[in-house]
C-alpha positions as CSV (number, residue, x, y, z in Angstrom):
1,M,21.5,0.4,-3.6
2,N,18.3,-1.1,-2.2
3,I,16.1,1.1,-0.1
4,L,12.9,0.3,1.7
5,F,10.3,3.0,1.3
6,H,7.7,3.2,4.1
7,I,4.5,4.5,2.5
8,C,1.9,6.2,4.6
9,C,-0.5,6.7,1.6
10,A,-0.2,6.9,-2.2
11,P,-0.5,10.7,-2.7
12,C,2.4,11.2,-0.3
13,A,4.5,8.6,-2.1
14,I,4.4,10.1,-5.6
15,Y,7.1,12.8,-5.2
16,P,9.4,10.9,-2.9
17,L,9.3,7.8,-5.2
18,S,10.3,9.9,-8.2
19,R,13.2,11.4,-6.2
20,L,14.4,8.0,-4.9
21,Q,14.4,6.7,-8.5
22,E,16.2,9.8,-9.8
23,E,18.9,9.1,-7.2
24,G,19.3,5.6,-8.6
25,F,17.8,3.6,-5.7
26,A,16.1,0.2,-6.2
27,V,12.9,0.9,-4.3
28,Q,10.9,-1.6,-2.3
29,G,7.7,-0.1,-0.8
30,Y,6.3,-1.1,2.6
31,F,2.8,-0.3,3.9
32,Y,2.3,-0.4,7.7
33,N,0.0,2.2,9.2
34,P,-2.0,0.9,12.2
35,N,-2.8,4.5,13.1
36,I,-5.3,4.9,10.3
37,H,-8.9,5.1,11.6
38,P,-11.6,4.1,10.9
39,Y,-11.0,0.7,9.3
40,L,-12.7,1.6,6.1
41,E,-10.3,4.5,5.7
42,Y,-7.4,2.1,6.3
43,E,-8.7,-0.1,3.5
44,K,-9.2,2.9,1.1
45,R,-5.6,4.0,1.7
46,M,-4.2,0.5,1.4
47,N,-6.2,-0.1,-1.8
48,T,-5.0,3.2,-3.3
49,V,-1.4,2.2,-2.5
50,Q,-2.0,-1.1,-4.3
51,E,-3.4,0.8,-7.3
52,F,-0.5,3.2,-7.3
53,S,2.1,0.6,-7.0
54,A,0.6,-1.4,-9.8
55,R,0.7,1.7,-12.1
56,M,4.3,2.5,-11.1
57,G,5.6,-1.1,-11.2
58,L,6.7,-0.6,-7.5
59,P,6.9,-3.8,-5.5
60,V,5.2,-3.2,-2.1
61,S,5.0,-5.5,0.9
62,Y,2.1,-5.1,3.3
63,A,2.3,-5.8,7.0
64,D,0.1,-8.6,8.3
65,G,-2.9,-7.4,10.2
66,Y,-4.3,-4.1,11.4
67,D,-2.6,-3.2,14.7
68,L,-5.1,-0.6,15.8
69,D,-5.2,-2.0,19.4
70,E,-1.4,-1.7,19.8
71,F,-1.5,1.8,18.3
72,L,-4.2,2.9,20.7
73,V,-2.3,1.5,23.7
74,R,0.8,3.3,22.7
75,V,-0.8,6.7,22.1
76,A,-3.6,6.9,24.6
77,G,-3.1,9.7,27.1
78,K,0.1,10.9,25.4
79,G,-1.4,14.2,24.3
80,T,0.9,15.9,21.8
81,G,3.4,13.1,22.4
82,R,1.2,10.7,20.5
83,C,2.8,11.5,17.2
84,E,6.2,10.4,18.4
85,Q,4.7,7.1,19.5
86,C,3.0,6.7,16.1
87,Y,6.3,7.4,14.3
88,R,8.1,5.0,16.6
89,M,5.7,2.2,15.9
90,R,5.7,2.6,12.1
91,L,9.4,3.4,11.7
92,D,10.5,0.6,13.9
93,A,8.5,-1.8,11.7
94,A,10.0,-0.3,8.6
95,A,13.5,-0.6,9.9
96,V,12.9,-4.3,10.8
97,E,11.4,-4.9,7.4
98,A,14.4,-3.2,5.7
99,R,16.9,-5.3,7.6
100,K,14.9,-8.5,6.9
101,N,14.8,-7.8,3.2
102,G,18.5,-6.9,2.9
103,A,18.0,-3.2,2.2
104,G,20.8,-1.1,3.5
105,L,18.6,1.9,3.9
106,F,15.0,3.0,4.6
107,T,13.0,6.1,4.4
108,T,9.4,7.2,4.7
109,S,6.8,9.2,2.7
110,L,6.0,10.9,6.0
111,L,8.8,13.3,5.0
112,Y,6.7,14.6,2.1
113,S,4.0,16.2,4.3
114,K,4.3,19.8,5.5
115,H,2.0,18.7,8.3
116,Q,4.4,16.2,9.9
117,K,7.1,16.8,12.4
118,H,10.3,16.3,10.4
119,D,12.9,16.7,13.1
120,L,11.0,14.2,15.2
121,I,10.6,11.7,12.3
122,R,14.3,12.1,11.5
123,G,15.4,11.5,15.1
124,V,13.1,8.5,15.7
125,A,14.1,7.0,12.3
126,K,17.8,7.3,13.0
127,E,17.3,5.6,16.4
128,M,15.4,2.7,14.7
129,A,18.0,2.4,12.0
130,W,20.8,2.2,14.6
131,E,18.9,-0.5,16.5
132,Q,18.6,-2.6,13.3
133,G,22.1,-1.9,12.1
134,I,21.1,-0.1,8.9
135,E,20.9,3.5,7.7
136,F,18.1,6.0,7.5
137,Y,17.9,8.1,4.3
138,Y,16.7,11.6,5.0
139,E,15.5,13.9,2.3
140,D,13.1,16.8,2.8
141,F,10.5,15.8,0.2
142,R,8.3,18.8,1.0
143,A,10.0,20.6,-1.9
144,G,7.6,18.5,-4.1
145,W,4.5,19.2,-2.1
146,R,2.6,21.0,-4.9
147,E,3.9,18.6,-7.6
148,G,2.7,15.6,-5.7
149,I,-0.7,17.0,-5.1
150,M,-1.2,17.9,-8.8
151,E,0.0,14.5,-9.9
152,S,-2.2,12.6,-7.4
153,K,-5.2,14.5,-8.7
154,A,-4.2,13.8,-12.4
155,M,-3.9,10.1,-11.5
156,G,-7.4,10.2,-9.9
157,L,-6.0,8.7,-6.7
158,Y,-8.1,8.8,-3.5
159,R,-6.9,11.7,-1.4
160,Q,-7.6,11.7,2.3
161,Q,-8.5,14.7,4.3
162,Y,-6.5,14.0,7.5
163,C,-3.3,12.3,8.7
164,G,-5.0,9.1,9.6
165,C,-5.4,8.7,13.3
166,I,-8.6,9.3,15.3
167,Y,-7.1,12.4,16.8
168,S,-6.1,14.0,13.5
169,E,-9.6,13.1,12.2
170,R,-11.2,14.9,15.1
171,E,-8.9,17.9,14.7
172,R,-9.6,18.2,11.0
173,Y,-13.4,18.0,11.3
174,Q,-13.6,20.1,14.4
175,T,-11.7,22.9,12.7
176,I,-14.1,22.7,9.7
177,S,-17.2,22.8,11.8
178,G,-15.8,25.6,14.0
179,K,-16.2,23.6,17.2
180,K,-12.6,23.4,18.3
């Protein structure tokens, strides 16, 4: 069965891709991440996905443009609710892409991270799947957390230090500097 695999970044895609392939899925990658800030970080992550997909023979489609303005409009003033808006934006685009490409299912590498809100991702993704008339495939990919980290280092892939958005960047570096 064909599955569309939303990829947030290459390091987070390694373990889930191996699991999807083990399960016998024909995997089509999809990169849409308007949350990533600053733009040079976005380019680094996209370029790393391109490098990774070429190594793995994984076809990946890339959303047109960098929707930072739309992302900021959706998350500004939402406080801790900003993650839900970010998930909605990305998972809606992934569900639309899956339906457009004839994939019966979609999933996301967001489910690999122990820092993401899995219950929220799952709920939003199921809603987006229902709206598009397709299925969402849930697997808790956190089981491969260590394996994915080691493999990404062995592959020499760029490994980012924060989730991607301006808020997570601030939280990451404020914590390091002790100015939280």
